[in-house]
Structures are given as structure tokens and as C-alpha cells.
MARTORDREN-569548 format. One record per atom (N, C-alpha, C): residue in one letter; x, y, z. Coordinates in steps of 0.2 Angstrom, whole numbers, plus 2048, in hexadecimal, padded with zeros to 3 digits. Layout:
// MARTORDREN-569548
AXYZ...
//
This chain:
// MARTORDREN-569548
M8047FA800M800800801M804806800G808807805G80E80B806G81180D7FFM8138067FBM8168077F3M81180C7EET80B80A7F0T80680D7ECT8078167ECS8068157F2S80781D7F4S80C8207F2G81181D7F3G8188217F1G8188237EAE81581E7E5E81781E7DEE8118247DDT80A8247DET8078297DFT8098327DFH80D8307E5H8108387E8H81683A7E3H8198347DFH81E8367DBH81C8377D5E8178347D1E8128377CCE81083F7CCR80D8407D2R80A8457D4R81084C7D3S81584A7D7S81C8507D6S81E8507D0K81F84B7CDK82184B7C6K81C8507C1G81684E7C1G8118537BDG81285A7C0K81485B7C8K8128627CAK81A8657C6D8208637C6D8268647C5D8248657BDV8218627B8V8228647B0V81C86A7B0R81786C7B3R8148707B4R8178777B6T81C8777BBT82087B7BET82487E7B9S8278777B5S82B8787AFS82987F7AAN82387B7A8N82087E7A3N81F8857A3I81C8867ABI81B88E7ACI8208917AEV8268907AFV82C8957AFV82F8957A8A82E8907A2A83189379BA82D897798A82789679AA82189B796A8248A2799K8258A47A1K8258AA7A4K82A8AC7A1A8308A879FA8378AA79CA8378AD797V8328AB791V8308AE78AV82D8B478DA8288B4790A8248BA792A8278C0793N82E8BE799N8328C379BN8368C8797A8388C2791A83C8C478CA8398CA788V8338CB786V8308D0782V82C8D4787R82C8D478ER8278D7792R8298DF791T8328E1790T8338E8792T8328EB78BS82F8E9786S82E8EB77FS8278ED77EL8228EB784L81C8EE783L81B8F7784G8178F5781G8158FE781G81990477CP81790B77DP81A90F779P82291177CR823910783R829911786R82D90B786G82A906783G82E8FF782G8348FF77FM8398FA781M8408FB77DM83F8F7778D8438F8774D8428F576DD8488EE76CK8488E976AK84D8E476AK8518E4764L8568E3765L85C8E375FL85E8DB760L85D8D775AL85E8D075BL8648CF754Q8678CB755Q86D8C974FQ86A8C174EL8668C0748L8648BA745L86A8B5743A8688B0742A86D8A9741A8718AB73AN86E8AF735N8718B072FN8778B7731K8758B9737K87B8C0739K8778C7738E8718C5735E86E8CD733E86B8CF739V86A8D673AV8678D8740V8618DB73FL85C8DB745L8558DC745L8558E074AI8518E5749I8508E874FI8468EB74FS8448E8755S83C8E9756S83B8E875BN8358EB75CN8308EA763N82B8E5762D8298E375ED8248DF75BD8228D975FG81E8D7763G8208D1768G8228CA763A81C8CA75EA81C8C4758A8238C2755T8278C9752T82B8C974ET8328C7753I8328CA75AI8368C875EI8358C075FL8318BE762L8318B8763L8328B375CS8308B4757S8308AF751S8378AF750K83D8B4751K8428B474FK8478AF756M8458B075BM8478AC761M8488A4761K84D8A0762K84D898762K84C897769V844896769V840893771V84088C76FL844889773L843881773L83E87D777H83C88077DH83787E783H82E87D77FP82C87877FP82687877CP82187E77FA82287F785A81D884788A81E88A785G82688B784G827892781G82589277BK82688D777K82488E770K81C88F76FM81888E773M81288F774M80F896774L81589B778L8148A1779L8148A4772V81A8A276FV81D8A3768V8168A4764E81389E764E80E89D75EE8098A2762L8078A3768L8028A776AL8038AD767S8098B1766S80A8B8764S8078B875DQ80A8B275AQ8088B0751Q8028B1751S7FD8AE756S7F78AE755S7F38B4755Q7F68B975AQ7F48BF75CQ7F38C3755D7FA8C3752D7FC8C674DD7F78C4747I7F78BE745I7F08BC740I7EA8C0743S7E88BE74AS7E18C174AS7E08C774BA7E38CD74EA7E38D474FA7E98D674CG7EE8D474CG7F58D7747G7F88DC74ED7F58DE754D7F78E4758D7F78E075FG7FC8E3764G7FA8DD76AG7FE8D676BT8038D5766T8068D0767T80B8CF76CT80F8D5770T8128D4776T80D8D377BT8078D677CT8028D6782T8008D1783V7FF8CE77DV7FC8C777EV8018C2782V8078BE780V80D8BE784V80D8C078AV80E8C678BV80E8C7794V8098C6797L8048C7795L7FD8C5799L7FD8BD798A8008BA794A7FF8B2794A8048B079AG80A8B479BG80F8B27A1G80C8B57A7A8098BA7A9A8058BC7AEA8018B67B0L7FD8B47ABL7F78AE7AEL7FB8AA7B1L8008A67ACL8038A07AEL8068A17B6E8098A77B7E80B8AA7BEE8048A97C4A8018AB7C0A7F88A97C5A7F78A27C4C7F789E7C1C7F78977C1C7FB8947C6D8018957C6D8068937CAD8048957D2D80289A7D3D7FF89C7D9D7FA8997DCL7F58977D7L7EF8937D9L7F088B7D9L7F488A7D5L7F78847D6L7FA8817DDN7FE8877E0N8008857E7N7FB8857EBK7F68897E9K7F08897EEK7EB8827EEG7EE87E7EAG7EB8777E9G7E58787E6I7E487D7E1I7DE87D7DCI7DF8797D7H7DB8747D3H7DC86F7CEH7DD8737C7P7E28717C4P7E28757BDP7DE8757BAT7DA86F7B9T7D386F7B5T7CC8757B7Q7CD8777BEQ7C987C7C1Q7CD8837BFI7D28827BEI7D68897BDI7D488C7B6A7D58867B1A7D48877ABA7CE8897A8T7C88867ADT7C28887ABT7C08907ADS7C188F7B3S7C08977B6S7C389C7B1F7CA89C7AFF7CE8A07ABF7C98A17A5L7C689C7A3L7C589C79BL7BC8A179CR7B98A17A2R7B38A47A3R7B48AA7A6A7BA8AB7AAA7BB8B47ABA7BF8B67A4A7C08B279FA7C38B8799A7BD8B8796N7B98B4795N7B28B6791N7AF8BB795Y7AF8BD79DY7AD8C179FY7B08C879FA7B68C679EA7BB8CD79DA7B88D0796C7B88CD791C7B68CC789C7AF8D278AE7AC8D078DE7A58D278DE7A48DA791A7A88DA797A7AB8E1799A7AD8E6795L7B18E3792L7B68E878DL7B18E9787Q7AB8E5784Q7A68E877FQ7A38ED782E7A18EB789E79D8F278CE7A08F878BA7A58F978DA7AA90078FA7AD902787S7AC8FD783S7AE90077CS7A9907779K7AC908772K7A890D76FK7A790B768P7A290C766P7A090B75FP7A490E75BV7A790C753V7AA91174EV7A7910748D7A7915745D7A491573ED7AA915739L7AB912734L7B2911730L7B291872BT7AC91D72BT7AB923728T7B092672CD7B1925732D7B492B738D7BB92A737R7BF92C732R7C692B730R7CA92D736D7C893373AD7CC934740D7CD92E745S7C892C747S7C792874CS7CC92174AL7CB91F742L7D091A741L7D891C742L7D992273FL7DF92473FL7E2924746Q7DF92674BQ7E0927753Q7E291E756A7DC91A753A7DF912755A7E6911752V7E891274BV7EF91074AV7F391374CE7F291A74DE7F791F750E7FA91A757T7F591975BT7F6915761T7FA90E761C7F990D75CC7FC904759C803907756L80790C753L80B90E752L810911756S80D91375CS810918761S815914765S81490C763S81A909766S81D905763K81E90775CK822905757K82A909756V82C907752V834909752V83291074CV82D910749V82C914745V826919748A82591A74EA82191E751A822926750Q82892874DQ82892F74CQ825930745N82492B741N82192C73CN81B929739M81692A73FM810928740M80C92D73BD80D93373BD80A936737D80A935730V81093072DV80F92E725V80B928725F80D92372AF80A91C72AF80391C72DA80092072FA7F9920732A7F592072CP7F5926728P7F2926723P7F292171EI7F791E71EI7F8919719I7F691471AA7F6911720A7F390A723A7EC90C723V7E8912724V7E1912725V7DF91271DD7E191571AD7DE917711D7DF91170ES7E590E70FS7E6908709S7E190270DV7E0901713V7D88FB716V7D28FE712L7D2904714L7CB907712L7CB906709A7D0908705A7CF9066FFA7CD8FF6FCL7CD8FC700L7CC8F46FEL7C48F3700L7C08F7704L7B88F6705L7B68F7700S7AE8F5701S7AA8F76FDS7A78FE6FEE7A29016F9E7A09076FAE79C909701D798902704D794904707D79890370FL79E90170EL79F8FD716L79E8F8719T79C8F4716T7988EF718T79C8E871AD7A28E9716D7A78E2718D7A88E171FV7AA8DA720V7AA8D8726V7B38D5727N7B48D7722N7BC8D4721N7C18D771DV7C78D871DV7CC8DC716V7D08D6716D7D38D4710D7D98CF70ED7DE8D470EL7E48D4712L7E88D6713L7ED8D670CR7EC8D170BR7F18CE704R7F08D36FED7EA8D66FED7E88DB6F9D7EB8E16F8I7EF8E36FEI7F48E86FFI7FA8E46FER7FC8E96F9R8058E76F7R80A8EC6FAI80D8EA6FFI8118EF701I81A8EE6FCV81C8F36F9V8248F26F6V8278F76FAE82E8F36FAE8338F76FEE8398F76F9Q83B9006FCQ8419026F5Q8459056FAL84C9036FAL84F9056FEL85290D6FBG854910701G8559176FFG85091C702G852921701G84C927703G84B92670BT84692870ET84492A715T83E926716V83A92571CV83492271DV82F92571AE82F92D719E82D93371AE82A932711D82D93070DD82C92E705D82892A705S82792470AS822921708S81C923705E81891E701E8129226FFE80C91D6FCL80791E6FDL8019196FBL7FD9196F4I7FE9146EFI7FC9156E9I7F49116E9P7F09156EAP7E99116EBP7E890F6E4D7E89116DFD7E49106D9D7EA90F6D4G7EF90A6D6G7F59096D2G7F89036D3L8009036D1L8038FD6D2L80A9006D1V80F8FA6D5V8168FE6D4V8198F66D5I81C8F76CFI8228F06CEI8298F36D1P82B8F06D5P8318F16D7P8388F16D2K8378F06CEK83C8F06C9K83C8F56C3G8408F86C0G83F8FC6BAG83E8F96B4S83C8FC6B0S83B8F86A8S8418F76A6N8418F16A1N8458EF69EN8488F3698R84D8F6698R84D8FB693R8538FA68FA8568F468EA85D8F268EA85E8F5686A8588F4682A8598F967BA8568FE67CS859904680S856909681S85890E67AG85D90D678G85F910671G85A90F66DS85690B66ES851909667S84B90D668G84A91166EG84691666FG840913674A84290F678A83C90B67DA83A912681P832911682P830916687P83291868EA83391B692A83291C699A82C91D69CT828922698T82192269BT81C921695V81791E699V81391B693V80B91F695P807924692P800927694P7FC920691D7F4920693D7F191C692D7F391668FA7F6912694A7F890B695A7F5906694K7F7901690K7F18FC68DK7F78F768FI7F58F2695I7F98EE698I7F78E6696L7FF8E3694L7FD8DC693L8028D8696L8008D1699L8058CD69EL8068C769AI80B8C5698I80C8BE694I8108BA698Q80E8B4698Q8108AF69CQ8158AA697Y8158AC691Y81A8A968EY8218AC68BC8268A8687C82C8AB686C82D8AE681L8308B467FL8318B8679L8398B8677S8398B1675S83F8AF674S8408A866FA8458A666BA8468A2669A84389B66BP83F898668P83D89166BP84388C66CK843887671K847881672K84487C673T846877671T843870672T84386D679D83F86767BD83F868683D844862684M84985F681M85085E682M85586167FD85A860682D861863682D86386067AN864865675N86786366EN86C86966DN870866668N87486A664N87286A65EV87587265AV873871652V87B874650V87B86E64CV88286F649V881874642V885879642V88487D63DV88A87C63AQ88A87C632Q89187A62CQ89388062AD88E885628D89088A625D88D892627Y890898623Y88C89E627Y88589E624A88489B61EA87D89D61AA87889A620A879893622A875890627A87589562DM87A897630M87889C636M8758A1636D8758A462FD8728A962DD86A8A862ER86A8A262AR8638A062AR85E89F631I86389C635I86089C63CI85E8A2640L8648A763FL8628AD643L85E8B263FR85C8B1639R8568B4635R8508B1637E84F8AA639E84A8A663BE8478AA642E84D8A9647E84C8AC64CE8498B264CR84B8B7649R84B8BF648R8438BF646K8418BB641K83B8BB63CK8368B8643Y8378B3649Y8338B064CY8328B5650I8378B8654I8368BD659I8328C1657L8338C4651L82F8CC64FL8278CA64EN8288C464BN8208C164BN81B8C0651Q8208C1656Q81C8C065EQ81C8C7660C8208CC65FC81F8D2661C8198D765DK81A8D5658K8148D6654K80D8D5656I80C8CE657I8068CC65BI8048D0660I8088D0665I8088D666CI8078DC667K80A8DF665K8088E6663K8008E765FK7FD8E265CK7F78E165AK7F28E165DT7F48DE664T7EE8E166AT7ED8E766BG7F38ED66AG7F28F466BG7F48F4672C7FA8F0675C7FD8F067AC8048F567BN8038F967FN80A8FD67FN80E8FC685V80C8F868AV80F8F5691V8108EF691L8158EB690L8148E4691L8198E1696L8158DD699L8188D96A1L81B8D369EI8218D06A0I8228CA69FI8248C56A4Q8218BF6A5Q8228BC6ABQ8288B96AAK82B8B76B0K8338B36B0K8308AE6AES8368AB6ABS8358A36A8S83C89F6ABI83B8986ACI8418966AFI8448906AAL83E88E6A5L84188969FL84688D69BR845891698R849896694R84789C694D84C8A168FD84C8A9692D8458AB68FA8428B0694A83A8B1693A83B8B868FY8428B968CY8438C0687Y84A8BE685N84B8C2680N8518C467EN8538CB67BE8598CD67AE85A8D3677E8578D5672L8568D166EL8548D1667L84B8D4669S8478CF66CS8418D266ES8408D7670L8438DA675L8458E0679L8468E6673H8498E466FH84A8EB66AH8458EB665F8418E4662F83B8E665FF8368EA663L8348E8669L8308EA66EL8318F366FA8388F3671A8388FB671A8378FF66BK8388FC663K8388FE65EK8308FF65DM82C8FC661M8258FD660M823901665G825904668G82490966FG821905675I823900676I81F8FC67CI8258FB682L8218FD686L8268FC68EL8268F5690V82D8F3692V82D8EC692V82E8ED69BL82B8E769DL82D8E46A5L82E8DD6A5T8338DD6A7T8368D56A7T8368D26ACD8368CC6AED8378C86B2D8328C86B9I82C8C76B7I8268C96BCI8258C36BFE8268C26C6E8258BC6CBE81E8BA6C9R81E8B26C9R8198AF6CAR8148B06CDT8168B06D2T8138B36D9T80F8BA6D9D8128BE6D5D80E8C46D6D8088C56CFV8098C06CBV8048C16C5V7FC8C36C7D7F98BD6CBD7F48BF6CFD7F28C66D0F7F78C96D4F7F58D06D7F7F68D66D1I7FA8D46CDI7FA8D96C7I7F48D96C3C7F28D16C1C7ED8D36BDC7E68D46C0R7E58D36C6R7E08D76CBR7DF8DE6CBT7E68E26CCT7E68E86CAT7E68EB6C5V7E88E96C0V7E78ED6BAV7E28EC6B4H7DF8E66B8H7D98E36B4H7DA8DF6AEC7E18DC6ADC7E28D96A8C7E38D16A8T7E38CB6A3T7E28C66A4T7EA8C36A1P7ED8BF6A4P7F48BC6A3P7F28B769BV7F88B8698V7F78B4691V7FC8AF690A7FB8AA690A8008A5690A8028A2688H8008A4683H8018A367DH8018A7679P8058A8672P8048AE66FP7FC8AE66BD7FA8AA66BD7F28A8668D7ED8AC66BQ7EE8AC671Q7EB8AE676Q7E98B5677C7EE8B8673C7EF8C2675C7EA8C4670T7E68C7674T7DF8CC671T7DE8D2675P7DC8D7673P7DA8DD676P7D78DD67DQ7D38D867DQ7CE8D6684Q7D28D5689K7D88D2688K7DC8CF68DK7E28D5690L7E18DB68EL7E48E168EL7E18E4696G7E58E669BG7E48EA6A0G7E78F269EH7E38F76A3H7E48FF6A0H7E69036A7A7EA9086A6A7ED90C6AAA7ED9136A7E7EC9196ACE7EE91F6A8E7F49206A7Q7F991D6ABQ80091E6A9Q8059196ABV80A9176A8V8109136ABV8169166ABK8199176B1K82091A6AEK8249186B3D8299176B0D8309176B3D83491C6B9V83391A6BEV8359206C3V83C91D6C7W83E9236C7W8479226CBW8449246D2M8469206D6M8469216DEM84C9246E0E84892B6E2E84E92F6E6E85092F6EBG8579306EDG85B92C6F2G85D9236F1G85B9226ECG85A9196EBG8609196E4S8629146E3S8659126DES86190D6D7N85B90E6D8N8579096D3N85090C6D1K84C9096CCK84690C6CBK8409086CBV83B9096CCV8349056CCV8309096C6V82C9036C5V8279066BFV81F9066C3K81F90D6C1K81690E6C6K81190E6C1F80D90B6C2F80590B6BEF8029116C2T7FC9146BFT7F991A6C2T7F491A6C0G7EF91B6C2G7E691C6BEG7E49166BAV7E69106C0V7E390B6BBV7DB90B6BBA7D99096B3A7D29086B2A7CE9036B4K7C99056B9K7C49016BCK7BE9016B5S7BF8FA6B3S7B98F86AES7B38F76B0L7AE8F86B1L7A78F76B4L7A68EF6B4D7A78EC6AFD7A58E56AED7AA8E16B2T7AF8E26B1T7B58DE6B6T7B68E06BDY7B58E76C0Y7B68E96C5Y7B28E76CCK7B48E26D0K7B18DF6D5K7B38E06DBT7B08E16E1T7B28E36E7T7B98E06E8N7B98D96E7N7C08D56E8N7C68D56E4D7C38DA6DFD7CA8DD6DAD7CD8E26DDK7CC8E46E2K7CE8EC6E4K7D78EA6E8T7DB8ED6E7T7E18ED6E9T7E48F36EAV7E98F46EEV7EB8F86F0V7F58F86F1T7F88FD6EET7FE8FC6EET8039026F3V8088FF6F7V80B9056FBV8139046F9L81590B6F9L81C90A6F7L82190D6FEL823908700L827908706L82E90B706R82F912708R837913709R83B91370FG84191170EG846913714G84C913713S851916718S858917718S85C90F71AS85890B71BS85D90471CS8578FF71DR85B8F971AR8578F371AR8548F0721V8568F3728V8548F072DV84D8F672FV84E8FC72DV84990172CV8438FF729L8458FE722L83F8FB71DL83A8F5720E83F8EF724E83B8E9727E8378EC72CE8398EF730E8358F3736E8308F6733A8308FB72FA82B8FF72CA8268FB729H8278F5726H8238F1724H81E8EE728R8228EB72ER8208E7734R81A8EC736S81C8F1737S8188F773AS8118FA737L8138FA730L80D8FB72CL8088F772CH80B8EF72CH8068EB72BH8028EA732D8058EA738D8018EB73ED7FD8F073FA7FD8F673CA7F98FC73AA7F38FC735Q7F38F7731Q7EE8F572DQ7EA8F0731C7EE8EB734C7EA8E5738C7E58E873DV7E78F073FV7E48F2746V7DD8F5741V7DD8F873BV7D88FB738V7D38F4736R7D78EE734R7D38E8731R7CF8E7739S7D28E673DS7CE8E4744S7C88E8745L7C88EF743L7C28F3743L7BC8F373EV7C08EF738V7BA8ED733V7B68E7736Q7BB8E2739Q7B78DD73BQ7B38DD740Q7B58E3747Q7B28E474DQ7B28EB74FR7AD8EE74CR7AE8F674CR7AB8FA752Y7B08F8757Y7B28FA75EY7B78FC75FL7B8903763L7BE905764L7BE90676DI7C4904770I7C5904777I7CB90877AA7CC90B77FA7D0910781A7D790B781G7DD90D780G7E390A781G7E790D787G7EE90A788G7F190E78EG7F0909794G7EF902792G7EE8FE797G7E68FF799A7E1902798A7DB90379AA7D78FC798P7D78F9793P7D28F4793P7D38ED797E7DB8EE799E7DC8E879FE7DA8EA7A5A7DC8F27A8A7DA8F37AEA7D28F47AER7CE8F57A9R7C68F47ABR7C48EC7ABA7C68E97A6A7C58E17A8A7C78DE7AEA7CD8E17B1A7CF8DE7B8A7CA8E17BEF7C88E67BCF7C38EB7C1F7BE8E77C2C7BB8E57BCC7B38E17BCC7B58DA7BDL7BA8D57BBL7BB8D07BFL7BD8D17C7Q7BF8D57C9Q7C08D47D0Q7BA8D77D4Q7B58DB7D0Q7B08DD7D4Q7AB8D67D4Q7AB8D17CFQ7A88CB7CDQ7AB8C67D3S7B08C67D4S7B48C07D8S7B18C17E0V7B08C97E0V7AD8C97E7V7A68C67E8K7A38C57E4K79E8C27E5K79C8B97E5M7A28B87E2M7A28B07DFM7A58AD7E6T7A48A67E6T7A78A17ECT7AB89C7EBG7AF8997EEG7B18937ECG7B88957E7Q7BA8907E4Q7C08907E0Q7BE8957DAD7BB8967D6D7B989A7D2D7BA8A17D5A7BA8A47DBA7BB8AB7DDA7C28AC7DEY7C78A77DFY7CD8A67E0Y7D18A87D8C7CD8A37D3C7D08A47CFC7CE8AB7CAW7C98AE7CBW7C68B37C7W7CA8BA7CAA7CC8B87D0A7D08BE7D4A7D78BE7D0A7DA8B87D0A7E18B67CCA7E28B87C6F7DB8B87C2F7DB8BB7BAF7DB8C17BBA7D88C57BFA7D88CC7C1A7DE8D07C2E7E08CB7C6E7E88CF7C7E7ED8CE7C3A7EC8C77BEA7F08C87B8A7F18CC7B2L7EB8CE7B2L7E98D47ADL7EC8DA7AEA7ED8DA7B6A7F08E27B7A7F78E37B6V7F98DC7B3V8018DC7B2V8018E07ACI7FF8E17A9I7FE8E57A2I8008ED7A2P7FA8F07A6P7FC8F77A7P8018F87ACY8038F27B1Y8098F47B5Y8108F27B0T8108F07ACT8168EF7A6T8168F67A4L8108F879FL8118FE79EL8149057A2A8129047A7A8149097ABA81C9097AEE81E9027AFE8249017B1E8299017ABN8279007A5N82B90279EN82D90879CA82690C7A0A82791579FA82B9197A4G82F9157A8G8329187AEG82D91A7B4M8289197B3M82191B7BAM8249167BFK81F9187C4K81E9137CBK8189107CAP81B9097C8P8159067C6P80F9027CBI8119027D1I80C9017D5I8079067D7Q80A90C7D7Q8089137D8Q8029157D2V8049137CCV8009157C6V7FB90E7C6V7FB90A7C7V7F69057C6V7F09057CCT7F29087D1T7EE9097D7T7EA9107D5D7ED9137D3D7EA9197D0D7E49187CBL7E89137C8L7E29107C1L7DB90C7C3R7DD9087C9R7D89057CCR7D490A7CEA7D790F7D0A7D19147D6A7CD9177D0Q7D09197CAQ7CB91C7C3Q7C69177C1H7C99127C0H7C290C7BEH7BE90B7C4A7C090B7C9A7BC90B7CEA7B490F7CFA7B99167CEA7B591C7CDA7B091D7C7G7B09177C2G7AD9177BBG7AF91B7B5N7B791D7B6N7B89207B2N7BB9197ABM7B89187A7M7BB9117A2M7C091379FG7C091979CG7C5919797G7CD91C79DA7CE91A7A3A7D391C7A6A7D99177A4G7DE91A7A2G7E591879FG7EC91A7A2I7F29177A0I7F891A7A3I7F991F79DN7FA92579DN7FE929799N80692A79BV809927796V80F926796V81492C796K80F932792K813937791K81693D797S80F93B79BS80E9417A1S80F93D7A9G8109367A7G8119327ACG80C9347B2K8069307ADK8009317B3K7FB92E7B1V7F592C7B3V7EF9287B2V7EB92F7AFS7E992F7A8S7E49327A4S7DE9317A0D7DA93279ED7D493179BD7D792F793M7D6928791M7D9928789M7D6929786Y7CF92A787Y7CA92C781Y7CB932780E7CD937785E7CE93F783E7D493F780L7D993C781L7E193D77FL7E1937778N7DB935776N7D993176EN7DE92D76CV7DF929774V7E4923775V7DE91D774V7DE91A76DV7DA91476DV7DB90F768Q7D690A76AQ7DB904767Q7D4900763P7D38FB760P7CF8F675DP7CD8F2764L7C68F1765L7C38ED76AL7C78E7769K7C88E2763K7CA8DE761K7D18DC764V7D58E1765V7DD8DF766V7DB8DD76CS7D88E1772S7D98DE779S7D48DA77AT7CE8D7777T7CA8D1776T7CD8CA776S7D08CC770S7D58C476DS7DB8C476FA7DF8C9775A7E38C9778A7E28C377FI7DC8C7781I7DB8C2789I7D88BC786Q7D58BA780Q7D28B277FQ7D88AE77EL7DB8B1778L7E18AD777L7E78AC77CA7E98AF780A7EC8AF788A7E98A778BT7E28AA78DT7E08A8790T7DE89E78EE7DE89F788E7DC898784E7E3894785T7EA898784T7EF894784T7F289378BV7F089778EV7F1894796V7EC88E799A7E7890797A7E2889799A7E4884794
//
């Protein structure tokens, strides 16, 4: 009998050790990104395996680059990526919150409460907290551009590019709104319809939105520029071909043995005749801008074909990636052509102007399509696309600007999906913690302990915000609780003045979905 109890005790202690190990590992991951939370959070400088340097304070980016070996730690990395997909913002918040909840679990386990009971209570508490936040939120109208800009500026305030938010906020808002239908009844936006083209050189302020056009990040192929290839084409008629403008080859390797010069001349003459015929077919459609898809089997074009096309006054863009074909076709409303026999005027796309543009401060050109025509018969809601031309002085700045702009666009998408705004600056977590604390007092048994612990864990977010801003966290959190107890639902931490203020008056707002998604995802991971 003693033997049995000994084995049971050993099994229990082993299970407890595993739980403790998981909690310690997850808390270590949470503490690694905790210092980067909020507008005064520190940026992390990472050296990657390929010796490249990364500067970011985006939780999902930092964790995705860390080599986390422990399974529980990996769950927190996946958690931040889930939040990034779901809401786009709050990736650091969700990890810090999960770490705080695990710490609360550790205390509850030490009190003898069963893990299943803790998980059940936490999930119920999370649902109650989300309901409380819904009541504290304010509805937003997508026609109210100022409210959307305020939400985006709150998101950008903690990024490396915070000083350029006056450039990025309008780009983020306008790029997402451009994809919506006229009546704004959409319930979702596909951000893959927004193409961000990075160009090294210049400054971040030079970035621009091209709502009714397209940018190809490589200049036109003007190898035969001496032949009069145009640099600017007004009233462009665009054709995209997926076949090769070069001499045909057999499927297998072959050698042609030429005995005399007459035979060589005949081969060259036939090749010239074949390519000229191909170019005439393209010109016959009325095309004056030609896009050639990249080929791997043989040359997609040669000098001779470029020479003929330049003589015909056609602007040529070569090496179009296969992955870009769908986006280009939806933008300029053309149909890709796979064989010369299919070249017809109906396959052409249209634009007011196509122009080779030299990038100031850089060393390369891009081709800019503007004033893309929207034919009524083919133009549907899902055909809308937007291009953003992003500039930066270095590759590190460009990459961080790209990530920040994507997060800002995700914030606008969150408002399209769930049209409610809530105060920022730790106000949602403080409000939810206050409501849970009030509710736990009315409860009895183990649930009361679990809900109170959940409320304490939520308070870690405002505590960390205050700590990172160099304020006295205990004093600030106490003031925050007092304000919420007095009924001020918008009370949050003003890191600029170092005190508790009404976030709605300061226009520090964020989408409701960011906060509710963070609470629900963190609780599900912990449970």
C-alpha cells in the first residue's frame, strides 16, 4: 500500500515539475519582449543567423526571429503571430498578458486549485472582460476619417517610424478605404490587394500612395534606346504576354552544324523574320506598352525583339514575375496572353499614362502606371487594388517602415470588421480588471479566487506601460483604478505628461478588436 502511495506522490510531483517548467519558460519569453511595450518601449536590436541586423519593437517580429526551443515558449511565439493575423496590432500586449496570466496560474496552483478549474474560470472571465469592453467602447463610422487617423496614429506611436506618422497614417487609412465598396458595407478587407513596393534611397517622407495605378519596381528595358524606345506613353494600351519573343528551340538539346556563310545568313534571316512577325502581331492589337513574363525555359526576349518593339514605339517591361501577373492584370484590367494567336485588342488594359520615373536619392528607375481606366463591364469590387511606393535611406529602415505600415493597415481592417473604438494607454485592460474585480467580490468558492487573479494579471499591461515610460508604476496603477472606480471609462496612462488622463480627450484610441482579441487569444493559450 505504501508503495502505491509513493508512486502516486512521485507521479504528482513530476506533473507539478513539468507545469512549473512550462510556466517558467513562457514567462521568460514574455519578459524578453516586455520592455518594448508602449510608446516609450525600447526597440530591440537583433543580429540574425545570416549576420543581418534587425531593429524592431513589434512583438511578432522579435519573437519570430528568436530561436525558442521550449515547447511552451514556442506557443507564445505562435500566439503573437495569431494576434498579428487576427488584429495586426497588440502583438507585444498579448505575449505580456499571457505571461502575467501564467504567473497568476502558478499562484493559484500553489493554493491547491485544480488546473481544469483555473482554465474554466479564466475562459469565463475572458468572455466577461470582452463584454465589459464592448460596453465601454464607442461606435465609429468609416466616413469619419479623423477617427480612423487617430486609431492609426495610436498604433504607430510605439513604432520606430513614430516621427513619420503624419506620412504613414493617411497612407494606411486611404489605402484600405480605397478597397471598400461605395456604400462601405464590406465586413472584411484583403490586404493582399495592397502592394507595397520598396525602393532604397530618399527618405521615408518621400513615400506615396498610388490609389489608381501601379508601380513596377524595375525600369523599362530600353537596351535599344538608340532606336527611339519611348520613356513616357500617354493613353497607354497595355498587353501582358506569357510567351517568348525569341527564336524557338527544340524540346531537347540539339546542335546545328553550319557548313557555309550562306546557310548562316539564312538562319539569321529566318530568325529575324520570325521575331519581326511576332512583333507585328503585338503592334496590330494597338498595344503601346508591353509586359513580358519571365521565362526559365529559354530567353523571354532578345536584343533583336527589343529593337523591333522600340522602332514600333512600344515601351517594354521585361522579367515580370509569375507571382505578380494576377495583381497586374487585376489592376490594369488586362488579360494575360499565352500564345501569339490570342493577341486581340480585347486583351488590352488601359492607363492614362505609363512613365519611366527616376527615383530621387536612389540609383534606379521604376515604371509608374497612373490613371488606370475602370471599364464598367469588368470593374467589380474585388478588382480594386492599391499600390504604395515606400522609400527609405537604408534597408533596415525600409523593412521596419514596411512592417509598421502593414500593422497600421491591419488596424483600419480591424475597424472595418468590428466598427468600435476604445481608449488606449492601458485603459481597456484597467477597465476589464475593474469590472472583473467587482464581479469576483460577488462570487464564492474557487471561481472568486480565479477571477480576482485574472483581474490582477490584466493590470500588468498598464503597470508595464508606466514602468517603460519611467513613471512610478504602483502609484500610476492605483490612480488608474481610482479613476475607473469613479466611472471614468476612458482613463489611461498619458506617457507624455506622466499621469493618468482621459484618453478620449487626447484622441488616443484603438480598435476594440485589438483588445478583445488579445485577451481571448492569451486566455486560450494559457488555458
